[in-house]
N, C-alpha and C positions, 0 to 999 in steps of 0.2 A: 272230086266225088260228086255223085248225083243221088237222087232219091232212090233210084233203083238199087244202087249199091247198099244203101241203108236198109232197104227192105230185105235184101238178101241176107245181110248180116243178122237182122232181127229174126228172119225165118230160121236161119241156121242155129241161132241161139235158142230159139224156142224148141226146136227138135231135139236139142241136146238133153233136156231134162227127161223127155220121154224114154230115151234110151237108158238114161240113168235109173229111171223108175223101173223099167223093165228088168234091169239087172238086179235092182234091189228086191223086186218081187220074186225073183227066182230063188226060192228057199229050198234047201236040201230036204230030201224026203225023210231023212233020219230025224230031223227036228220036228217035222209034222207028226211023226209017230209019237213023239213025246207029248204033243199038244192035241191029241185027237179028241180030247174031252170037250174043247170049245173052239172049233174052227171059225165060227162066225165072229167071235170077239177078236180073234187074231187078225182076221181080214179087216175088221173095222179099224183096229189100231194101225195097220199098215196103210189104210186109205187116209186116215187122219194125218199120219206123218207125211204121206206123200203130198197132201193138200197144203200143209204148212210149209213144206220145202218148196212147193211150186209158188206159193205166194211170196216167199222170201226172194226167190230168183226173179220173180216178175218185178218186184220193187227195185232190185239191183239193176235189171235190164232197163227199166224206165230212167234210172239215173244215168246209166251209160248212154242211152239214146239222147238225153238232154245235153250231156257233155259233148257228144259227137256233133249235135246240131250247132252248138256254140263254136266248135272247131271249124265246122264248115263255113259258118258266117265269117269267122276271122280270116279264113283262107280266101274267101271271096273278096273281103276288103283289101287284103294284102295283094291279091292279084290285080285289083283295080289300081292301087297305088303303084304297083310295079309297072303296069301299062302306062300310067301317066308319067312316071319317071323315065321310062324308055322313050316316050314321045318327046319329053323335054330334053333328054340327052341327044336324041336325033336332031332336035331343033338347034341345040348348042353346037353340035358338030357341023351342022349346015352353016351356022353363023360364026364359026371359029376363026376363020381368016379375017373377017371384018373387025371382030373384037380385038384380036391381036394387033392389027394395024392401028386401031384407035388408041389402045393403051401405049403402043410404041410411039405414036405421034404425040401423045399427051406427055410422056415422061422422057422421051429421048433428048429433046433440047435442054431440059433441066439437067439431065445427067451429063450432057456435053458441057454445059455451063459449070456444073459442079466440078467436073474433071479439069476444066480450064482453071477454075479458082484454086483447085488443089495443086495444080502445076505451078500457078503463080505464087501460091503460099510457099511451096517447096523451094522455088527460086529465091523468094524473099528470105526464107529461113536460111538458105545456103549463104546468101550475101550477108545476112545478119551474123551468121556464124563466122564468116570470114572477117567481117568488121570487128566482131567480138575478139577473135583471135589476135587481129592486128592491134586492137586497143589493149589487150592483155600484154602483148609483146612490148608495145610502146610504154605501157605502165611499168612493166618490169625494167625496161631500159631507163625510164625516168627515175624509178626507185634506185637503180644502181648508181645513176648520176648523183642523186641526192645523197646516197650513202657515201660516195666518193667525196662529195663536197663536204659532208659532215665530218668525214675522217680528216680531210685537209683542214677544216675549221678546228677540229679538236687538236690536230697537230700544231696549228698556229697558236691555239689557246695554251697548249702545253709549253710551246716555246716562249710565249709571253709570260706564262707563270714562272718558267725557269729564269728568264731575264729579270722579272720582278723580284724573284728570290735572290738572284745575284745582286740586283740593285739594293735590296734590303740588307743583304750581307755587307755590301760596300758602305751603305749608310750606317750600319751598325759599327763597321770598322772605323768609319770616319768619326762616329760619336765616341768610340773608345779612344781613338787618337786625340780627339778634341778634349776628352776628359783627361787623358794622360798629359796633354800639353797644358791644360788648365791646372792640373795637379802640380806639374813642374813649375808653372808660373806662380801658383800659390805657394809652393815650397820656396821658390826664390824670394817671393815677397815676404814669406814667413821668416826666411833666413835674414833678409834685409831688416825686417822689423825686429827680429831677435838681436841682430847686430846693433841696431839703433837703441833697442831697449837695454842691451848690455852696456853700451856706451853711456846711455842716460843713467843707468843704475850705477855705473862707475863714477860718473860725475856727481850723482846724488850721494853716493857713499863718501866721495871726497868732501863734498860740501857738508855732509852730515858729520864726517870726522872733524872737519874744521870747526863746525858749530859746537860739536861736543868738546873739542879742545878749548874753544873760546869760553863755552859755558863753564867747563871745569876750572879753567884759570880764573874766570870771574868769580865763581863760587869760592874757590880757594882764597882769592884776594879779598872777597867780601867777608869770608869767615875770619881771615887774619885781621882785617880792619875792625870787624865787630868784636873779636877778642880783645884787640888793643883798646878799642873804644870802651868796651865794657870794663876793662881793667882801669882805664883812665877815669871813667865815670865812678867806678867803685872807689878809687882813691879820692876823687873830688867829693863824693858823698860822705866818705869817712871823715874827710877834713872838715866839711861843712857841719857834719854831726858833732864833731869835736868842738867847733866854734859855737854851734848852737847850744851845746851843753854848757860851754863856758859862759855864754851870754844869758842863759836862762836864769842863772842865779842873779843877775844884775837887772835886766829889763823886765817890765811887766809882760803879761802874756800877750795882749793884743798888739802892743807895740812890737813885741818880738815877731808876731805873725806877719805884720805888715812889713817889718824889716826883712824878714826872711823871704817874703814874697818878692820883694823887689830884688833882693839878692839872687833869688832863684831865677827870676826872669832874666836878670843880667847874665847869670851863669849859663842858662839855657841858650841865650842868644849867642854868647861867646862860643859855646859848644857847637851850635849849628854853623856858625861862621867857620870855626876851625874844621868841622866835618866837611863842609862844602869845599873848602880850599884843599883839604886832603883828598876828597873824591875827584876833583878836577885833576889833581896831580897824578892820582892813580889811573885815571882814564887815559891821560897822556902817555903814561908809562906802558899801559896795556896795549894801546894802539901801536906804540913803537915795537913792543914785543910781538904783536900779531903780524906786523909787517915783516919782521925778521923770520917768523915761522912760515909765513906764506912764501917768502923767497926760498926757504929751505925746501918746502913741499914742491914748489915749481921746479926746483933744481932736481929733486928726486924724480918727478914725473918726466922731466926731460932725459933723465938717465935711462928710462924704459926698462922695466922689469923683464927678465928673460922669459918667465912663464907667460906673462901677458903677451909678449911678442910671439911666442909659440902659438898661443891661441889665435892671435890675429893672423898668423901665417896659415893656420888650419882653416880659418874662416875664409881667407882669400882663396886658398886652393878649392874649397867647396864652392865658392862663388864662380871660380873659373870653370869647374866641372859643370855646375848648373848652367853657366853661359854656353858651354859647348853642347850640353844636352838641349838647351833651348834652341841653339842654331840648327842642330840635327832635326829636332822636332819641327822647326820652322820649314826646313827643306822638305821633310817628309810630308808636312801639311800642304806645302805648295804642290808636291807631287800628287798627293791625294786629291787636292783641288783640281789639278789638271786631269787626273783620271775621272774624277766626278763629272767635270765638264764634258769630257769625251763620252762617258757613259750616259750622261743626260742627253747629249746630242744624239747618241745612238738610240737611246730610248725614245726620243722624240721622233727620230726617223722611223723606228719600229712602230710607234703609235700611229704615225701617218700612214705607214704601209698597212698596218692592221685595220685602220679606219677605212682606207681605200679597199682593202680586201673584204672587210665586213660590208661596206656599201655594195661592192660587186656581188658578194655572197647574198646579201639581202635582195638585191635586184634579181639575181639568178633564182633564188628561192621563191621570190614573188612571182617571177615568170613561170617557174615550174609549178608553183601552187595554182596559178591561174590555168596552166595547161592541164594539171591534174584535175582541177575543178571542172574544166571544160570536158576533159575525158570522162570524168565520173558522171557529168550530166549526160554526155553522149552515151556512156555505158548504161546509165539509168534509162535513157530513152530507148536504147536498143533492147534492154531487158523488158521494158514495158511493151515495146513492139513485139518482142519475142513471146512474152506472155499472152499478148492479144492474139498473136498468130497461133500460138498453141491452143488458146481457147477457141478461136475460129476454126482451127483445124479439127479440134475435138468435136465441135458442134457440127462441122461439115461431115466428118466421119460418121457421127451419130445419125445425121439426116440421111446420109448415103445408106447406112445400114437399115434405117427405118424404111427408106424407099425400096431397098432390096427385099426387106421382109414383106413389105406391102405387095411388091410384084410377085414374090414367091408365093404368098398366101393367095393372091388372085389367080396365079397360074395353077396352084394346087386345087383351088376351088373349081376352076373351069376345065381342068385337065381330066381326061378319062381315067377311071380307076384301073390301076394295074397292080394286082396283088403281088406280082413277082418283083416289081421295081420299087426300091425304097429311096427316098430323097437323101442325098449326101450333104451333111452339114459341115461347113468349114468353120474353123476357129477364127473369128474376126474380132478385132479390137474396136469397141464402140464406146461411146459416152453414154452411160446408163443414167437415166433420170426419170422420175415419175412424171414430171411436168412435160416431158417430151414424148411420152407415149409408151414407155416400157413398163412392165409389171415386175417389181423387185420383190424377191422373196429372201428374207433374212432368217438366219438360224444362228443363235449364239449360245455358247456353253462356257461356264466358268467354274473354277474351283476356288472357293473363298470369296472374300468381299471385293477384290479388285478384278476387273475384267474389261473387255472391249464392249462399249455400249453402242457405237455406231461407226460406220465406215462409208465414206462418200463414194457412190458408184462411179463418179468421174475422177476419182483419185486425188481429190483436193486435200482431204484430211482424214484422220482417224481419232476417235474419241475413246478415252479410258476413264472409267468411273470407279468410285469407291462407295459401295453401298453398305459399309459397316455400320452397325448400330452403336458401337462405342465411340468415344471421342478421341481414340488414339489414331494418329495419322500413320500411313504405311509408307515406308521408304522403298521406292521402286528404282533406286539408282542401279545402273548396270543391267536392267531388264532389257530384253530384245523383242522388237516387233518384227515378225516375219510375214510377208504377204506374197501370195502366189496367184497370178491372174492367168486363166486359161492354161496354155502350154508354155507360157513364157517362164523365164528364170525367176527365182525367188528373190525378193527385195528384202533386205534386213536393215533395221535401224536400231542402234543401241542408245538407250536413254542415258544422258550425261549424269555425272555425280551430283549429289545434292538435290535430287528431285524427290519431293515428299508430297503425297496425295492425301489431303485431309478427308475426313469422312463426309459423305453426301456431296462430294465435289467431283468435277470432271476436268480432265486435262486433254487439250486438243493439240495434236501434232500435225502441223500444216506442211504441205509440200513447198519447196523453195519457190515455185512459180506463183504461189498464192500467199506470199508473206505479207502482202498489203492487208489481208483480212485478219491478221493475228491480233490477239489481245495482249495484255501485259504479262500474264503467266503462261502463255502458250509457247510451244516449242516449234522450231523450224528445222526441217531435214536438209541434207546436203544434195538431194536429188530433186528433179523438177516435178515429178508426179509419182503417186503411189501405184499407178497402173490402172488401166481401164480395160474392161472386157465383159464377157457374158458370165463366166463363172470365176469367182474369186474366193480365196480362203485366207483369212488373217488370223495369226496366232500370236499370243503373248507368252513369252518364256522368261522365267526368272533366272537369277544368276547361277542356280544349280542345274539348269537345263530342263527344269520341270515345266511342262505346259500348264499355265494357270487359266487360260481362256482361249476360245476359238470363236471366230465369227465368219460364217459362210454366207455368201451372197450369190444369188442367181437371178438373171434377168431373162424374162420370157416375153414374147410378143404374141398376142392372141390373133386368131384368124380374121377378126373383124376389121383389122387394119389392111 
């Protein structure tokens, strides 16, 4: 627009009220006939209304003119900026080939190097996978050999136990036979002792019988002697009493006492001498009688009583039976000793064989343990190399994506605007990290106190928190974590039994490749990574299939890169 256009508009606007006023002043004649009494006042009122209306329109037109002037100034500024931008675009188009070549020269060698590193890492990963498979196969083979060896060892142990059991049984049988033999010998000795005791008792009985006979004969003889002596003393005493009575009348008392004392002593001496002579004669007769009785008893003993002979025959038969049993037991004992010696020799051979087998087994197990230890070390080294390769791969993939984003942003920045063409975004798997240049946007939702608090953009771990205010822990056994990254398949992990999350605590579930970072109460998955990408959604589902929490993550790259 120009100043001329503005003036034309103002002129047209100004002419408009005149026409309006003219129409307004055209009053019908019928109305004038009603107001014929004061036409001047009516005209003044119309003029006053017209002037007020004109002033109002003038103020509105001045406001419109001011706004139009502002619009014109803004249009001029925009036209200047448009001209400058068009010039800059022309300059960029003129310098387009040089900038493209410079960017290509700057990043092409790095991209080639990165592609070569990626190929090298892929080759290393392939060889590591092959070595890992080979190590797993060899480990399974060694485990099979160890199991076979253990089975053979268990079989040998069972055989040894059976042989030891048989040996114990033979030992027990030997002990029983030894006890039986010892009991038989004890019985034989007991019978012999009983026989000797019986014979000694018989001899003692015979001696006792003889002693009793001798004592009874002596007692009877002594009684007869004493009766005769008493009768003789009685007669002597009666005679002396008669003599003393006769002399008492003649002799005085003392002389009589002395006389009788002497007489008494003489009588007593005579009686003692007579008694001793009689006793010697009686002893001689008793000895002769004892000799006769002893000869009679000996003759009776030599005659041998039939009952005693029967008992002696029974004892002899028992002795013969015991002797036969003793001979049989001796033969059986010799046979058992021979069997024991053969079994002991066999046991010794088996022990030597078992010792040699055990030594061989120990050597084999030691070798296998060393091989397994070496294989485990190699496997650990391969796992570490594999984890390092995965980390380097993820870092390289992230750097490649960053470089691609940078190139795309630079190309979009310097490319001419084309409203019809839209850039086509491809789903790429990248390692997302705030430290490496991506902007991460997280959105989490949860129902209840337990939910997902954090998710590593590079798929290392997932954190679950319990924000409950009470002190009651929550049992999350059997809950499932489901994660979907970009258009890839969904990854699921089921929490094991016995997992309890206390209040105001967190539980970290690490991927298997990052198990070195785990703490005491953390969990480890059976897959290498939780997945890495631009868009990811992680859900926590309880045992009933109810979704308790969700964690959405989106990584974006600004155009300044």
